[in-house]
Backbone as XML, in Angstrom:
<?xml version="1.0"?>
<chain id="A" units="angstrom">
  <residue number="1" name="UNK">
    <atom name="N" x="-99.858" y="56.330" z="127.746"/>
    <atom name="CA" x="-98.469" y="56.524" z="127.385"/>
    <atom name="C" x="-98.351" y="56.505" z="125.856"/>
  </residue>
  <residue number="2" name="UNK">
    <atom name="N" x="-98.011" y="57.607" z="125.221"/>
    <atom name="CA" x="-97.991" y="57.658" z="123.757"/>
    <atom name="C" x="-96.796" y="56.926" z="123.136"/>
  </residue>
  <residue number="3" name="UNK">
    <atom name="N" x="-95.682" y="56.785" z="123.852"/>
    <atom name="CA" x="-94.508" y="56.122" z="123.288"/>
    <atom name="C" x="-94.449" y="54.686" z="123.769"/>
  </residue>
  <residue number="4" name="UNK">
    <atom name="N" x="-94.215" y="53.767" z="122.832"/>
    <atom name="CA" x="-94.126" y="52.353" z="123.154"/>
    <atom name="C" x="-92.734" y="51.833" z="122.820"/>
  </residue>
  <residue number="5" name="UNK">
    <atom name="N" x="-92.281" y="50.865" z="123.598"/>
    <atom name="CA" x="-90.984" y="50.237" z="123.353"/>
    <atom name="C" x="-91.152" y="49.225" z="122.227"/>
  </residue>
  <residue number="6" name="UNK">
    <atom name="N" x="-90.233" y="49.281" z="121.252"/>
    <atom name="CA" x="-90.244" y="48.337" z="120.141"/>
    <atom name="C" x="-88.885" y="47.660" z="120.059"/>
  </residue>
  <residue number="7" name="UNK">
    <atom name="N" x="-88.840" y="46.509" z="119.405"/>
    <atom name="CA" x="-87.611" y="45.750" z="119.214"/>
    <atom name="C" x="-87.301" y="45.729" z="117.726"/>
  </residue>
  <residue number="8" name="UNK">
    <atom name="N" x="-86.032" y="45.970" z="117.387"/>
    <atom name="CA" x="-85.600" y="45.944" z="115.992"/>
    <atom name="C" x="-84.801" y="44.671" z="115.739"/>
  </residue>
  <residue number="9" name="UNK">
    <atom name="N" x="-85.158" y="43.946" z="114.676"/>
    <atom name="CA" x="-84.483" y="42.697" z="114.321"/>
    <atom name="C" x="-83.823" y="42.853" z="112.954"/>
  </residue>
  <residue number="10" name="UNK">
    <atom name="N" x="-82.677" y="42.209" z="112.810"/>
    <atom name="CA" x="-81.918" y="42.250" z="111.561"/>
    <atom name="C" x="-82.707" y="41.543" z="110.459"/>
  </residue>
  <residue number="11" name="UNK">
    <atom name="N" x="-82.715" y="42.127" z="109.276"/>
    <atom name="CA" x="-83.441" y="41.544" z="108.151"/>
    <atom name="C" x="-82.720" y="40.313" z="107.587"/>
  </residue>
  <residue number="12" name="UNK">
    <atom name="N" x="-81.395" y="40.215" z="107.782"/>
    <atom name="CA" x="-80.635" y="39.085" z="107.238"/>
    <atom name="C" x="-80.614" y="37.891" z="108.192"/>
  </residue>
  <residue number="13" name="UNK">
    <atom name="N" x="-80.133" y="38.099" z="109.419"/>
    <atom name="CA" x="-79.976" y="36.971" z="110.351"/>
    <atom name="C" x="-81.146" y="36.828" z="111.311"/>
  </residue>
  <residue number="14" name="UNK">
    <atom name="N" x="-82.095" y="37.757" z="111.306"/>
    <atom name="CA" x="-83.325" y="37.729" z="112.117"/>
    <atom name="C" x="-83.083" y="37.820" z="113.625"/>
  </residue>
  <residue number="15" name="UNK">
    <atom name="N" x="-81.899" y="38.245" z="114.037"/>
    <atom name="CA" x="-81.626" y="38.385" z="115.466"/>
    <atom name="C" x="-82.089" y="39.749" z="115.951"/>
  </residue>
  <residue number="16" name="UNK">
    <atom name="N" x="-82.577" y="39.783" z="117.179"/>
    <atom name="CA" x="-83.083" y="41.022" z="117.770"/>
    <atom name="C" x="-81.923" y="41.753" z="118.431"/>
  </residue>
  <residue number="17" name="UNK">
    <atom name="N" x="-81.537" y="42.901" z="117.871"/>
    <atom name="CA" x="-80.326" y="43.595" z="118.306"/>
    <atom name="C" x="-80.594" y="44.882" z="119.069"/>
  </residue>
  <residue number="18" name="UNK">
    <atom name="N" x="-81.661" y="45.606" z="118.770"/>
    <atom name="CA" x="-81.863" y="46.937" z="119.331"/>
    <atom name="C" x="-83.257" y="47.100" z="119.926"/>
  </residue>
  <residue number="19" name="UNK">
    <atom name="N" x="-83.338" y="47.904" z="120.991"/>
    <atom name="CA" x="-84.603" y="48.347" z="121.571"/>
    <atom name="C" x="-84.680" y="49.849" z="121.402"/>
  </residue>
  <residue number="20" name="UNK">
    <atom name="N" x="-85.853" y="50.364" z="121.077"/>
    <atom name="CA" x="-86.057" y="51.799" z="120.932"/>
    <atom name="C" x="-87.525" y="52.097" z="121.196"/>
  </residue>
  <residue number="21" name="UNK">
    <atom name="N" x="-87.896" y="53.371" z="121.127"/>
    <atom name="CA" x="-89.286" y="53.750" z="121.333"/>
    <atom name="C" x="-89.795" y="54.488" z="120.100"/>
  </residue>
  <residue number="22" name="UNK">
    <atom name="N" x="-91.129" y="54.468" z="119.950"/>
    <atom name="CA" x="-91.733" y="55.252" z="118.877"/>
    <atom name="C" x="-93.136" y="55.652" z="119.301"/>
  </residue>
  <residue number="23" name="UNK">
    <atom name="N" x="-93.611" y="56.731" z="118.709"/>
    <atom name="CA" x="-94.953" y="57.236" z="118.964"/>
    <atom name="C" x="-95.892" y="56.562" z="117.970"/>
  </residue>
  <residue number="24" name="UNK">
    <atom name="N" x="-96.723" y="55.642" z="118.458"/>
    <atom name="CA" x="-97.599" y="54.876" z="117.560"/>
    <atom name="C" x="-98.763" y="55.687" z="117.031"/>
  </residue>
  <residue number="25" name="UNK">
    <atom name="N" x="-99.090" y="56.801" z="117.668"/>
    <atom name="CA" x="-100.169" y="57.647" z="117.157"/>
    <atom name="C" x="-99.721" y="58.391" z="115.902"/>
  </residue>
  <residue number="26" name="UNK">
    <atom name="N" x="-98.475" y="58.856" z="115.875"/>
    <atom name="CA" x="-97.966" y="59.602" z="114.725"/>
    <atom name="C" x="-97.440" y="58.696" z="113.623"/>
  </residue>
  <residue number="27" name="UNK">
    <atom name="N" x="-96.897" y="57.523" z="113.990"/>
    <atom name="CA" x="-96.293" y="56.602" z="113.025"/>
    <atom name="C" x="-96.845" y="55.192" z="113.240"/>
  </residue>
  <residue number="28" name="UNK">
    <atom name="N" x="-98.022" y="54.895" z="112.712"/>
    <atom name="CA" x="-98.622" y="53.576" z="112.940"/>
    <atom name="C" x="-97.951" y="52.447" z="112.153"/>
  </residue>
  <residue number="29" name="UNK">
    <atom name="N" x="-97.228" y="52.762" z="111.083"/>
    <atom name="CA" x="-96.583" y="51.719" z="110.278"/>
    <atom name="C" x="-95.348" y="51.181" z="110.983"/>
  </residue>
  <residue number="30" name="UNK">
    <atom name="N" x="-94.897" y="49.992" z="110.545"/>
    <atom name="CA" x="-93.708" y="49.398" z="111.149"/>
    <atom name="C" x="-92.467" y="50.169" z="110.732"/>
  </residue>
  <residue number="31" name="UNK">
    <atom name="N" x="-91.551" y="50.321" z="111.675"/>
    <atom name="CA" x="-90.354" y="51.120" z="111.476"/>
    <atom name="C" x="-89.238" y="50.270" z="110.862"/>
  </residue>
  <residue number="32" name="UNK">
    <atom name="N" x="-88.453" y="50.881" z="109.975"/>
    <atom name="CA" x="-87.272" y="50.253" z="109.398"/>
    <atom name="C" x="-86.117" y="51.241" z="109.494"/>
  </residue>
  <residue number="33" name="UNK">
    <atom name="N" x="-85.008" y="50.785" z="110.062"/>
    <atom name="CA" x="-83.816" y="51.608" z="110.189"/>
    <atom name="C" x="-82.601" y="50.824" z="109.718"/>
  </residue>
  <residue number="34" name="UNK">
    <atom name="N" x="-81.639" y="51.522" z="109.128"/>
    <atom name="CA" x="-80.405" y="50.872" z="108.730"/>
    <atom name="C" x="-79.414" y="51.048" z="109.872"/>
  </residue>
  <residue number="35" name="UNK">
    <atom name="N" x="-79.086" y="49.932" z="110.544"/>
    <atom name="CA" x="-78.218" y="49.954" z="111.703"/>
    <atom name="C" x="-77.170" y="48.847" z="111.587"/>
  </residue>
  <residue number="36" name="UNK">
    <atom name="N" x="-76.150" y="48.920" z="112.445"/>
    <atom name="CA" x="-75.075" y="47.940" z="112.439"/>
    <atom name="C" x="-75.514" y="46.649" z="113.131"/>
  </residue>
  <residue number="37" name="UNK">
    <atom name="N" x="-75.289" y="45.520" z="112.501"/>
    <atom name="CA" x="-75.574" y="44.217" z="113.096"/>
    <atom name="C" x="-74.243" y="43.599" z="113.517"/>
  </residue>
  <residue number="38" name="UNK">
    <atom name="N" x="-74.036" y="43.375" z="114.827"/>
    <atom name="CA" x="-72.757" y="42.806" z="115.266"/>
    <atom name="C" x="-72.560" y="41.352" z="114.835"/>
  </residue>
  <residue number="39" name="UNK">
    <atom name="N" x="-73.627" y="40.639" z="114.517"/>
    <atom name="CA" x="-73.508" y="39.248" z="114.096"/>
    <atom name="C" x="-73.169" y="39.143" z="112.611"/>
  </residue>
  <residue number="40" name="UNK">
    <atom name="N" x="-73.757" y="40.002" z="111.782"/>
    <atom name="CA" x="-73.444" y="40.049" z="110.349"/>
    <atom name="C" x="-72.186" y="40.872" z="110.088"/>
  </residue>
  <residue number="41" name="UNK">
    <atom name="N" x="-71.825" y="41.706" z="111.025"/>
    <atom name="CA" x="-70.673" y="42.615" z="110.958"/>
    <atom name="C" x="-70.759" y="43.552" z="109.760"/>
  </residue>
  <residue number="42" name="UNK">
    <atom name="N" x="-71.968" y="44.097" z="109.536"/>
    <atom name="CA" x="-72.196" y="45.069" z="108.481"/>
    <atom name="C" x="-73.444" y="45.876" z="108.808"/>
  </residue>
  <residue number="43" name="UNK">
    <atom name="N" x="-73.677" y="46.949" z="108.071"/>
    <atom name="CA" x="-74.879" y="47.747" z="108.240"/>
    <atom name="C" x="-76.002" y="47.110" z="107.421"/>
  </residue>
  <residue number="44" name="UNK">
    <atom name="N" x="-77.101" y="46.819" z="108.094"/>
    <atom name="CA" x="-78.225" y="46.104" z="107.487"/>
    <atom name="C" x="-79.525" y="46.790" z="107.935"/>
  </residue>
  <residue number="45" name="UNK">
    <atom name="N" x="-80.562" y="46.644" z="107.137"/>
    <atom name="CA" x="-81.878" y="47.161" z="107.517"/>
    <atom name="C" x="-82.408" y="46.333" z="108.689"/>
  </residue>
  <residue number="46" name="UNK">
    <atom name="N" x="-82.867" y="47.030" z="109.732"/>
    <atom name="CA" x="-83.481" y="46.390" z="110.887"/>
    <atom name="C" x="-84.958" y="46.759" z="110.886"/>
  </residue>
  <residue number="47" name="UNK">
    <atom name="N" x="-85.823" y="45.755" z="111.067"/>
    <atom name="CA" x="-87.265" y="45.964" z="111.029"/>
    <atom name="C" x="-87.873" y="45.789" z="112.415"/>
  </residue>
  <residue number="48" name="UNK">
    <atom name="N" x="-88.960" y="46.492" z="112.650"/>
    <atom name="CA" x="-89.682" y="46.403" z="113.913"/>
    <atom name="C" x="-90.332" y="45.029" z="114.038"/>
  </residue>
  <residue number="49" name="UNK">
    <atom name="N" x="-90.187" y="44.400" z="115.212"/>
    <atom name="CA" x="-90.827" y="43.126" z="115.497"/>
    <atom name="C" x="-91.668" y="43.245" z="116.764"/>
  </residue>
  <residue number="50" name="UNK">
    <atom name="N" x="-92.402" y="42.207" z="117.059"/>
    <atom name="CA" x="-93.214" y="42.209" z="118.273"/>
    <atom name="C" x="-92.405" y="41.711" z="119.446"/>
  </residue>
</chain>
């Protein structure tokens, strides 16, 4: 299975807010996306966690 499920955590409050998938063969580095954090109530960078 080339796509794996990953969890995105807020960089400020460290809470895990989003689940998504990515192709680890094409993008081996950790993913960072700017998404809305409902706990911080602002748009913050979310980083891939285990």
